C-alpha positions as a Python dict, from the first residue, in 0.01 Angstrom:
ca = {
    (1, 'X'): (0, 0, 0),
    (2, 'X'): (53, -142, 351),
    (3, 'X'): (-253, -215, 563),
    (4, 'X'): (-336, 38, 831),
    (5, 'X'): (-422, -210, 1108),
    (6, 'X'): (-674, -188, 1390),
    (7, 'X'): (-453, -8, 1643),
    (8, 'X'): (-383, 276, 1401),
    (9, 'X'): (-751, 292, 1313),
    (10, 'X'): (-855, 319, 1677),
    (11, 'X'): (-602, 598, 1731),
    (12, 'X'): (-739, 789, 1430),
    (13, 'X'): (-1093, 759, 1564),
    (14, 'X'): (-975, 902, 1897),
    (15, 'X'): (-826, 1202, 1714),
    (16, 'X'): (-1160, 1245, 1544),
    (17, 'X'): (-1339, 1243, 1881),
    (18, 'X'): (-1094, 1497, 2021),
    (19, 'X'): (-1145, 1730, 1726),
    (20, 'X'): (-1521, 1710, 1778),
    (21, 'X'): (-1480, 1804, 2142),
    (22, 'X'): (-1275, 2109, 2037),
    (23, 'X'): (-1557, 2251, 1823),
    (24, 'X'): (-1753, 2510, 2022),
    (25, 'X'): (-2083, 2385, 2157),
    (26, 'X'): (-2365, 2459, 1918),
    (27, 'X'): (-2131, 2530, 1625),
    (28, 'X'): (-2183, 2339, 1300),
    (29, 'X'): (-1981, 2020, 1257),
    (30, 'X'): (-1812, 1946, 926),
    (31, 'X'): (-1498, 1780, 796),
    (32, 'X'): (-1160, 1953, 801),
    (33, 'X'): (-1101, 1834, 444),
    (34, 'X'): (-977, 2046, 156),
    (35, 'X'): (-1020, 1807, -135),
    (36, 'X'): (-1351, 1693, -279),
    (37, 'X'): (-1507, 1537, -586),
    (38, 'X'): (-1823, 1742, -542),
    (39, 'X'): (-1923, 2007, -795),
    (40, 'X'): (-2140, 2228, -583),
    (41, 'X'): (-1994, 2529, -400),
    (42, 'X'): (-2048, 2579, -29),
    (43, 'X'): (-2014, 2873, 205),
    (44, 'X'): (-1659, 2936, 319),
    (45, 'X'): (-1581, 2896, 687),
    (46, 'X'): (-1277, 2933, 911),
    (47, 'X'): (-1430, 2728, 1192),
    (48, 'X'): (-1243, 2419, 1309),
    (49, 'X'): (-1356, 2089, 1158),
    (50, 'X'): (-1334, 1718, 1224),
    (51, 'X'): (-984, 1575, 1204),
    (52, 'X'): (-1003, 1277, 969),
    (53, 'X'): (-628, 1236, 926),
    (54, 'X'): (-536, 873, 962),
    (55, 'X'): (-877, 757, 837),
    (56, 'X'): (-766, 722, 477),
    (57, 'X'): (-641, 365, 453),
    (58, 'X'): (-734, -3, 441),
    (59, 'X'): (-747, -167, 782),
    (60, 'X'): (-749, -532, 675),
    (61, 'X'): (-834, -764, 386),
    (62, 'X'): (-985, -1108, 447),
    (63, 'X'): (-893, -1296, 132),
    (64, 'X'): (-1090, -1612, 217),
    (65, 'X'): (-1409, -1428, 313),
    (66, 'X'): (-1359, -1178, 28),
    (67, 'X'): (-1418, -879, 252),
    (68, 'X'): (-1221, -572, 352),
    (69, 'X'): (-1243, -333, 646),
    (70, 'X'): (-1176, 11, 505),
    (71, 'X'): (-1158, 358, 656),
    (72, 'X'): (-1408, 611, 533),
    (73, 'X'): (-1160, 853, 377),
    (74, 'X'): (-971, 581, 188),
    (75, 'X'): (-964, 649, -185),
    (76, 'X'): (-1057, 375, -426),
    (77, 'X'): (-708, 405, -571),
    (78, 'X'): (-556, 299, -238),
    (79, 'X'): (-829, 40, -182),
    (80, 'X'): (-762, -126, -517),
    (81, 'X'): (-387, -117, -448),
    (82, 'X'): (-454, -323, -134),
    (83, 'X'): (-699, -575, -281),
    (84, 'X'): (-592, -631, -643),
    (85, 'X'): (-266, -811, -551),
    (86, 'X'): (-497, -1076, -398),
    (87, 'X'): (-702, -1098, -717),
    (88, 'X'): (-988, -905, -552),
    (89, 'X'): (-1160, -572, -612),
    (90, 'X'): (-1463, -395, -463),
    (91, 'X'): (-1782, -503, -637),
    (92, 'X'): (-1823, -150, -774),
    (93, 'X'): (-1518, 72, -833),
    (94, 'X'): (-1622, 430, -923),
    (95, 'X'): (-1446, 584, -1220),
    (96, 'X'): (-1215, 831, -1047),
    (97, 'X'): (-914, 737, -836),
    (98, 'X'): (-967, 988, -555),
    (99, 'X'): (-1331, 914, -482),
    (100, 'X'): (-1337, 784, -126),
    (101, 'X'): (-1525, 478, -10),
    (102, 'X'): (-1717, 680, 247),
    (103, 'X'): (-1794, 942, -15),
    (104, 'X'): (-1924, 684, -262),
    (105, 'X'): (-2152, 536, 3),
    (106, 'X'): (-2288, 857, 156),
    (107, 'X'): (-2305, 992, -199),
    (108, 'X'): (-2376, 769, -497),
    (109, 'X'): (-2089, 600, -677),
    (110, 'X'): (-2147, 401, -994),
    (111, 'X'): (-1951, 209, -1255),
    (112, 'X'): (-1978, -55, -1524),
    (113, 'X'): (-2048, -339, -1278),
    (114, 'X'): (-2353, -157, -1138),
    (115, 'X'): (-2588, -343, -1373),
    (116, 'X'): (-2517, -659, -1171),
    (117, 'X'): (-2382, -532, -836),
    (118, 'X'): (-2586, -215, -781),
    (119, 'X'): (-2427, 92, -624),
    (120, 'X'): (-2131, 88, -379),
    (121, 'X'): (-2348, 101, -67),
    (122, 'X'): (-2515, -227, -169),
    (123, 'X'): (-2200, -428, -100),
    (124, 'X'): (-2150, -277, 248),
    (125, 'X'): (-2195, -537, 523),
    (126, 'X'): (-2162, -297, 816),
    (127, 'X'): (-2021, 45, 891),
    (128, 'X'): (-1920, 267, 1179),
    (129, 'X'): (-2068, 616, 1155),
    (130, 'X'): (-1952, 919, 1353),
    (131, 'X'): (-2276, 1103, 1425),
    (132, 'X'): (-2363, 1465, 1491),
    (133, 'X'): (-2384, 1374, 1860),
    (134, 'X'): (-2013, 1284, 1858),
    (135, 'X'): (-2075, 910, 1892),
    (136, 'X'): (-1953, 619, 1681),
    (137, 'X'): (-2234, 375, 1609),
    (138, 'X'): (-2201, 46, 1423),
    (139, 'X'): (-2477, 8, 1165),
    (140, 'X'): (-2593, -314, 1002),
    (141, 'X'): (-2875, -383, 757),
    (142, 'X'): (-3220, -480, 886),
    (143, 'X'): (-3468, -599, 973),
    (144, 'X'): (-3282, -696, 1288),
    (145, 'X'): (-2961, -505, 1221),
    (146, 'X'): (-2828, -265, 1480),
    (147, 'X'): (-2904, 96, 1386),
    (148, 'X'): (-3061, -27, 1062),
    (149, 'X'): (-3249, 302, 1023),
    (150, 'X'): (-2919, 490, 993),
    (151, 'X'): (-2773, 220, 766),
    (152, 'X'): (-3068, 250, 526),
    (153, 'X'): (-3085, 631, 520),
    (154, 'X'): (-2707, 685, 491),
    (155, 'X'): (-2675, 646, 110),
    (156, 'X'): (-2732, 983, -59),
    (157, 'X'): (-2718, 1168, 274),
    (158, 'X'): (-2386, 1343, 193),
    (159, 'X'): (-2267, 1383, 551),
    (160, 'X'): (-2598, 1514, 682),
    (161, 'X'): (-2635, 1204, 902),
    (162, 'X'): (-2268, 1162, 995),
    (163, 'X'): (-1944, 1032, 847),
    (164, 'X'): (-1838, 672, 795),
    (165, 'X'): (-1515, 594, 980),
    (166, 'X'): (-1505, 224, 889),
    (167, 'X'): (-1688, 13, 634),
    (168, 'X'): (-1678, -362, 585),
    (169, 'X'): (-1740, -437, 220),
    (170, 'X'): (-1772, -740, -4),
    (171, 'X'): (-1504, -802, -265),
    (172, 'X'): (-1515, -977, -602),
    (173, 'X'): (-1254, -1216, -743),
    (174, 'X'): (-1113, -1100, -1077),
    (175, 'X'): (-852, -1220, -1330),
    (176, 'X'): (-565, -1018, -1471),
    (177, 'X'): (-726, -891, -1793),
    (178, 'X'): (-1042, -739, -1936),
    (179, 'X'): (-1150, -799, -2297),
    (180, 'X'): (-1357, -517, -2444),
    (181, 'X'): (-1604, -500, -2730),
    (182, 'X'): (-1726, -162, -2850),
    (183, 'X'): (-2061, -209, -3024),
    (184, 'X'): (-2213, 76, -3225),
    (185, 'X'): (-2585, 155, -3240),
    (186, 'X'): (-2750, 402, -3476),
    (187, 'X'): (-3085, 398, -3296),
    (188, 'X'): (-3134, 491, -2930),
    (189, 'X'): (-3436, 261, -2904),
    (190, 'X'): (-3231, -40, -3010),
    (191, 'X'): (-2955, 68, -2772),
    (192, 'X'): (-3202, 72, -2482),
    (193, 'X'): (-3346, -268, -2576),
    (194, 'X'): (-2995, -413, -2597),
    (195, 'X'): (-2912, -277, -2251),
    (196, 'X'): (-3223, -442, -2107),
    (197, 'X'): (-3136, -771, -2278),
    (198, 'X'): (-2778, -768, -2151),
    (199, 'X'): (-2888, -690, -1797),
    (200, 'X'): (-3144, -970, -1810),
    (201, 'X'): (-2917, -1239, -1953),
    (202, 'X'): (-2568, -1125, -1854),
    (203, 'X'): (-2455, -1193, -2210),
    (204, 'X'): (-2437, -1040, -2556),
    (205, 'X'): (-2414, -1259, -2867),
    (206, 'X'): (-2351, -1553, -2637),
    (207, 'X'): (-2050, -1396, -2460),
    (208, 'X'): (-2058, -1318, -2086),
    (209, 'X'): (-2068, -948, -1995),
    (210, 'X'): (-1904, -850, -1664),
    (211, 'X'): (-1895, -475, -1716),
    (212, 'X'): (-2131, -255, -1917),
    (213, 'X'): (-2125, 115, -1998),
    (214, 'X'): (-2142, 331, -2306),
    (215, 'X'): (-2110, 671, -2469),
    (216, 'X'): (-2353, 876, -2678),
    (217, 'X'): (-2133, 1080, -2908),
    (218, 'X'): (-2405, 1233, -3125),
    (219, 'X'): (-2762, 1163, -3234),
    (220, 'X'): (-2742, 833, -3418),
    (221, 'X'): (-2397, 746, -3282),
    (222, 'X'): (-2413, 540, -2965),
    (223, 'X'): (-2172, 278, -2832),
    (224, 'X'): (-2192, 14, -2564),
    (225, 'X'): (-1865, -110, -2420),
    (226, 'X'): (-1896, -472, -2312),
    (227, 'X'): (-1627, -591, -2070),
    (228, 'X'): (-1547, -957, -2004),
    (229, 'X'): (-1306, -1061, -1728),
    (230, 'X'): (-1045, -1301, -1871),
    (231, 'X'): (-722, -1481, -1790),
    (232, 'X'): (-622, -1476, -2158),
    (233, 'X'): (-344, -1225, -2194),
    (234, 'X'): (-187, -1060, -2495),
    (235, 'X'): (-89, -711, -2613),
    (236, 'X'): (-275, -452, -2407),
    (237, 'X'): (-360, -90, -2475),
    (238, 'X'): (-221, 192, -2262),
    (239, 'X'): (-462, 483, -2220),
    (240, 'X'): (-251, 651, -1957),
    (241, 'X'): (2, 720, -2233),
    (242, 'X'): (-50, 895, -2566),
    (243, 'X'): (-382, 729, -2651),
    (244, 'X'): (-717, 854, -2520),
    (245, 'X'): (-969, 593, -2409),
    (246, 'X'): (-1295, 755, -2514),
    (247, 'X'): (-1161, 820, -2863),
    (248, 'X'): (-1068, 454, -2894),
    (249, 'X'): (-1436, 365, -2852),
    (250, 'X'): (-1522, 545, -3175),
    (251, 'X'): (-1208, 436, -3355),
    (252, 'X'): (-1243, 67, -3272),
    (253, 'X'): (-1622, 57, -3271),
    (254, 'X'): (-1654, 211, -3615),
    (255, 'X'): (-1395, -13, -3778),
    (256, 'X'): (-1348, -387, -3750),
    (257, 'X'): (-1448, -595, -3450),
    (258, 'X'): (-1434, -316, -3193),
    (259, 'X'): (-1218, -530, -2966),
    (260, 'X'): (-955, -419, -2715),
    (261, 'X'): (-764, -567, -2422),
    (262, 'X'): (-665, -397, -2096),
    (263, 'X'): (-513, -509, -1772),
    (264, 'X'): (-765, -515, -1489),
    (265, 'X'): (-586, -222, -1324),
    (266, 'X'): (-596, -9, -1638),
    (267, 'X'): (-960, -96, -1700),
    (268, 'X'): (-1059, 27, -1354),
    (269, 'X'): (-893, 365, -1417),
    (270, 'X'): (-960, 395, -1792),
    (271, 'X'): (-1179, 702, -1737),
    (272, 'X'): (-960, 871, -1476),
    (273, 'X'): (-663, 954, -1700),
    (274, 'X'): (-861, 1204, -1905),
    (275, 'X'): (-1145, 1266, -1656),
    (276, 'X'): (-1364, 1095, -1915),
    (277, 'X'): (-1314, 1354, -2194),
    (278, 'X'): (-1287, 1669, -1984),
    (279, 'X'): (-907, 1685, -2002),
    (280, 'X'): (-953, 1829, -2350),
    (281, 'X'): (-1053, 2161, -2195),
    (282, 'X'): (-696, 2193, -2063),
    (283, 'X'): (-531, 2088, -2389),
    (284, 'X'): (-418, 1756, -2244),
    (285, 'X'): (-544, 1558, -2544),
    (286, 'X'): (-343, 1754, -2800),
    (287, 'X'): (-57, 1522, -2913),
    (288, 'X'): (217, 1778, -2847),
    (289, 'X'): (79, 1889, -2511),
    (290, 'X'): (21, 1527, -2410),
    (291, 'X'): (384, 1435, -2474),
    (292, 'X'): (494, 1724, -2252),
    (293, 'X'): (228, 1668, -1983),
    (294, 'X'): (388, 1442, -1719),
    (295, 'X'): (221, 1103, -1701),
    (296, 'X'): (181, 1133, -1322),
    (297, 'X'): (-31, 1446, -1379),
    (298, 'X'): (-275, 1277, -1619),
    (299, 'X'): (-527, 1230, -1341),
    (300, 'X'): (-873, 1354, -1258),
    (301, 'X'): (-766, 1520, -934),
    (302, 'X'): (-512, 1735, -1120),
    (303, 'X'): (-778, 1852, -1366),
    (304, 'X'): (-1016, 1914, -1076),
    (305, 'X'): (-759, 2149, -920),
    (306, 'X'): (-717, 2329, -1251),
    (307, 'X'): (-1092, 2369, -1272),
    (308, 'X'): (-1089, 2512, -921),
    (309, 'X'): (-838, 2775, -1033),
    (310, 'X'): (-1061, 2864, -1327),
    (311, 'X'): (-1359, 2909, -1097),
    (312, 'X'): (-1158, 3108, -844),
    (313, 'X'): (-1027, 3355, -1099),
    (314, 'X'): (-1316, 3337, -1352),
    (315, 'X'): (-1071, 3267, -1634),
    (316, 'X'): (-1323, 3120, -1880),
    (317, 'X'): (-1574, 3397, -1808),
    (318, 'X'): (-1313, 3664, -1868),
    (319, 'X'): (-1215, 3508, -2201),
    (320, 'X'): (-1581, 3480, -2303),
    (321, 'X'): (-1645, 3846, -2224),
    (322, 'X'): (-1338, 3948, -2420),
    (323, 'X'): (-1456, 3742, -2718),
    (324, 'X'): (-1815, 3866, -2691),
    (325, 'X'): (-1956, 3520, -2615),
    (326, 'X'): (-2265, 3470, -2395),
    (327, 'X'): (-2220, 3380, -2029),
    (328, 'X'): (-2175, 3008, -1956),
    (329, 'X'): (-2389, 2785, -1739),
    (330, 'X'): (-2213, 2487, -1585),
    (331, 'X'): (-2410, 2171, -1662),
    (332, 'X'): (-2246, 1900, -1454),
    (333, 'X'): (-2490, 1628, -1357),
    (334, 'X'): (-2551, 1255, -1331),
    (335, 'X'): (-2911, 1141, -1363),
    (336, 'X'): (-3082, 802, -1365),
    (337, 'X'): (-3368, 735, -1607),
    (338, 'X'): (-3561, 411, -1664),
    (339, 'X'): (-3406, 223, -1954),
    (340, 'X'): (-3721, 243, -2167),
    (341, 'X'): (-3724, 624, -2130),
    (342, 'X'): (-3358, 663, -2226),
    (343, 'X'): (-3435, 746, -2593),
    (344, 'X'): (-3683, 1013, -2478),
    (345, 'X'): (-3427, 1173, -2250),
    (346, 'X'): (-3146, 1168, -2507),
    (347, 'X'): (-3371, 1326, -2773),
    (348, 'X'): (-3483, 1595, -2530),
    (349, 'X'): (-3125, 1655, -2412),
    (350, 'X'): (-3004, 1699, -2771),
    (351, 'X'): (-3276, 1956, -2841),
    (352, 'X'): (-3263, 2151, -2514),
    (353, 'X'): (-2901, 2127, -2399),
    (354, 'X'): (-2698, 2002, -2694),
    (355, 'X'): (-2398, 1877, -2500),
    (356, 'X'): (-2208, 1572, -2621),
    (357, 'X'): (-2059, 1327, -2554),
    (358, 'X'): (-2250, 1188, -2257),
    (359, 'X'): (-2176, 878, -2052),
    (360, 'X'): (-2423, 591, -2020),
    (361, 'X'): (-2405, 342, -1734),
    (362, 'X'): (-2682, 89, -1661),
    (363, 'X'): (-2764, 1, -1301),
    (364, 'X'): (-3007, -209, -1103),
    (365, 'X'): (-3076, -144, -735),
    (366, 'X'): (-3086, -462, -530),
    (367, 'X'): (-3337, -327, -281),
    (368, 'X'): (-3513, -7, -178),
    (369, 'X'): (-3307, 274, -31),
    (370, 'X'): (-3531, 549, 107),
    (371, 'X'): (-3314, 853, 42),
    (372, 'X'): (-3265, 763, -326),
    (373, 'X'): (-3574, 562, -412),
    (374, 'X'): (-3492, 364, -726),
    (375, 'X'): (-3734, 77, -786),
    (376, 'X'): (-3555, -247, -688),
    (377, 'X'): (-3490, -480, -980),
    (378, 'X'): (-3572, -218, -1242),
    (379, 'X'): (-3314, -123, -1505),
    (380, 'X'): (-3205, 241, -1503),
    (381, 'X'): (-2937, 411, -1708),
    (382, 'X'): (-2714, 672, -1554),
    (383, 'X'): (-2657, 958, -1796),
    (384, 'X'): (-2356, 1169, -1708),
    (385, 'X'): (-2274, 1503, -1870),
    (386, 'X'): (-2010, 1749, -1762),
    (387, 'X'): (-1940, 2080, -1928),
    (388, 'X'): (-2073, 2429, -1993),
    (389, 'X'): (-2336, 2579, -2222),
    (390, 'X'): (-2347, 2940, -2344),
    (391, 'X'): (-2687, 3070, -2230),
    (392, 'X'): (-2641, 3443, -2168),
    (393, 'X'): (-2720, 3666, -1868),
    (394, 'X'): (-2962, 3415, -1711),
    (395, 'X'): (-2679, 3164, -1662),
    (396, 'X'): (-2652, 3223, -1282),
    (397, 'X'): (-3016, 3112, -1247),
    (398, 'X'): (-2934, 2769, -1392),
    (399, 'X'): (-3203, 2746, -1662),
    (400, 'X'): (-3061, 2431, -1825),
    (401, 'X'): (-3006, 2259, -1491),
    (402, 'X'): (-3359, 2343, -1378),
    (403, 'X'): (-3500, 2205, -1703),
    (404, 'X'): (-3299, 1885, -1659),
    (405, 'X'): (-3439, 1842, -1307),
    (406, 'X'): (-3794, 1873, -1436),
    (407, 'X'): (-3746, 1640, -1732),
    (408, 'X'): (-3571, 1367, -1535),
    (409, 'X'): (-3855, 1343, -1287),
    (410, 'X'): (-4118, 1363, -1560),
    (411, 'X'): (-3958, 1047, -1699),
    (412, 'X'): (-3962, 868, -1365),
    (413, 'X'): (-3591, 914, -1294),
    (414, 'X'): (-3375, 1061, -1019),
    (415, 'X'): (-3086, 1301, -1000),
    (416, 'X'): (-2767, 1269, -799),
    (417, 'X'): (-2686, 1554, -560),
    (418, 'X'): (-2308, 1587, -597),
    (419, 'X'): (-2352, 1897, -812),
    (420, 'X'): (-2583, 2198, -811),
    (421, 'X'): (-2954, 2149, -740),
    (422, 'X'): (-3242, 2397, -754),
    (423, 'X'): (-3542, 2223, -594),
    (424, 'X'): (-3779, 2396, -355),
    (425, 'X'): (-3799, 2234, -12),
    (426, 'X'): (-4133, 2062, -71),
    (427, 'X'): (-4024, 1903, -399),
    (428, 'X'): (-3690, 1801, -253),
    (429, 'X'): (-3851, 1631, 46),
    (430, 'X'): (-4091, 1443, -180),
    (431, 'X'): (-3814, 1317, -407),
    (432, 'X'): (-3555, 1232, -142),
    (433, 'X'): (-3775, 1107, 145),
    (434, 'X'): (-3732, 1422, 351),
    (435, 'X'): (-3964, 1319, 634),
    (436, 'X'): (-3775, 996, 706),
    (437, 'X'): (-3442, 1172, 664),
    (438, 'X'): (-3544, 1432, 923),
    (439, 'X'): (-3656, 1158, 1164),
    (440, 'X'): (-3327, 971, 1139),
    (441, 'X'): (-3127, 1293, 1167),
    (442, 'X'): (-3319, 1389, 1480),
    (443, 'X'): (-3238, 1055, 1636),
    (444, 'X'): (-2862, 1062, 1572),
    (445, 'X'): (-2803, 1440, 1564),
    (446, 'X'): (-3048, 1575, 1826),
    (447, 'X'): (-2866, 1910, 1858),
    (448, 'X'): (-2871, 1961, 1478),
    (449, 'X'): (-2493, 1998, 1458),
    (450, 'X'): (-2471, 1859, 1103),
    (451, 'X'): (-2593, 2056, 803),
    (452, 'X'): (-2914, 1914, 658),
    (453, 'X'): (-2915, 1750, 316),
    (454, 'X'): (-3134, 2023, 166),
    (455, 'X'): (-2906, 2296, 299),
    (456, 'X'): (-2601, 2114, 160),
    (457, 'X'): (-2741, 2023, -178),
    (458, 'X'): (-2955, 2326, -261),
    (459, 'X'): (-2858, 2612, -33),
    (460, 'X'): (-2485, 2527, -66),
    (461, 'X'): (-2416, 2558, 305),
}
């Protein structure tokens, strides 16, 4: 991918300003953007939005400084295409190709390097934010950073404080290959202790660990995937072809050494090809269907569009009614729990929800971030689960999702807001620093043109 350059970036920002000026005074301000990786519905609107065309590329890459200036709507797929030829990648590359850098920062991206590099916003050096007042402000971290209050509150604000037009991020040098070890655990307590040990030492059995995530397939069947960057090549696996990555974890981890080798590029997108395991709902893992399914369509964004069609036409609900099955509740969430409470959560989740497999991804926050207050230096494990549960007529009320919210916070954890949430305003403000968020919003959006975080996340506005 060719670099966008500063002149093109400046022109795109001017188009953004012009589109803001065209929105009627007092009308809500939101992006004119059709695609999204969010899983919460919002009210439909025909009102004009912000023109972010031309803000979807990489402006420049400084190979010596290991930094990149990137536009807010640039996908990680395009970002990696620009940096990997230089032997560099972002310090955290979220799992799905079409997640944008701005989206991962104003939301919460995560991946296997998060146990040593935190979340994507923690490798941002500065960013330009287009505010609700129609201004572009350059934010830098404090205590003396310009607009540090906006910089600190921006992660987990989901556009309620503005939209990043440019971000300068740190990059990491990487080799061409990634060696994997899939290690099986029969006990969740031992799994949690092993995660804590790996995070503390950066090694497992004396071998360096550069990437760490895992999968809980069933009670008593847990795997950690340990990734080590390497220059040592050899035959590599291809999980964008006929093989399915998550199945290889069981196959290799249950037999022999559990070892595998991928190119760095294929490792970064190992989960995207099958949207973790969710492609199975569309038949894309069946050997015959997979041979007929074009390789270029084995992507998370394609499955996301198919899911959108299902929701639009209620296909699954119609089939369930015809078959006499109870109504489904969508349970699509990512939550963070302290590593020592991971066994408690998994046991509770098995009993109360019963959805497997689930993804496990350790992370450590480098410092405090007010709008998503993880304790700095503490080990958390992200637990990701994406599917549906047959619950009956109460499904629209979200009983399983509400129970998950309660249990996560009972265990001292936090829940991401990219999907449905059910908190009352008081609880929400307590968990996500509502008072400070309102103060910062009032400073940079005095006319309240942007939708508040509570209205976005809970009221679906």
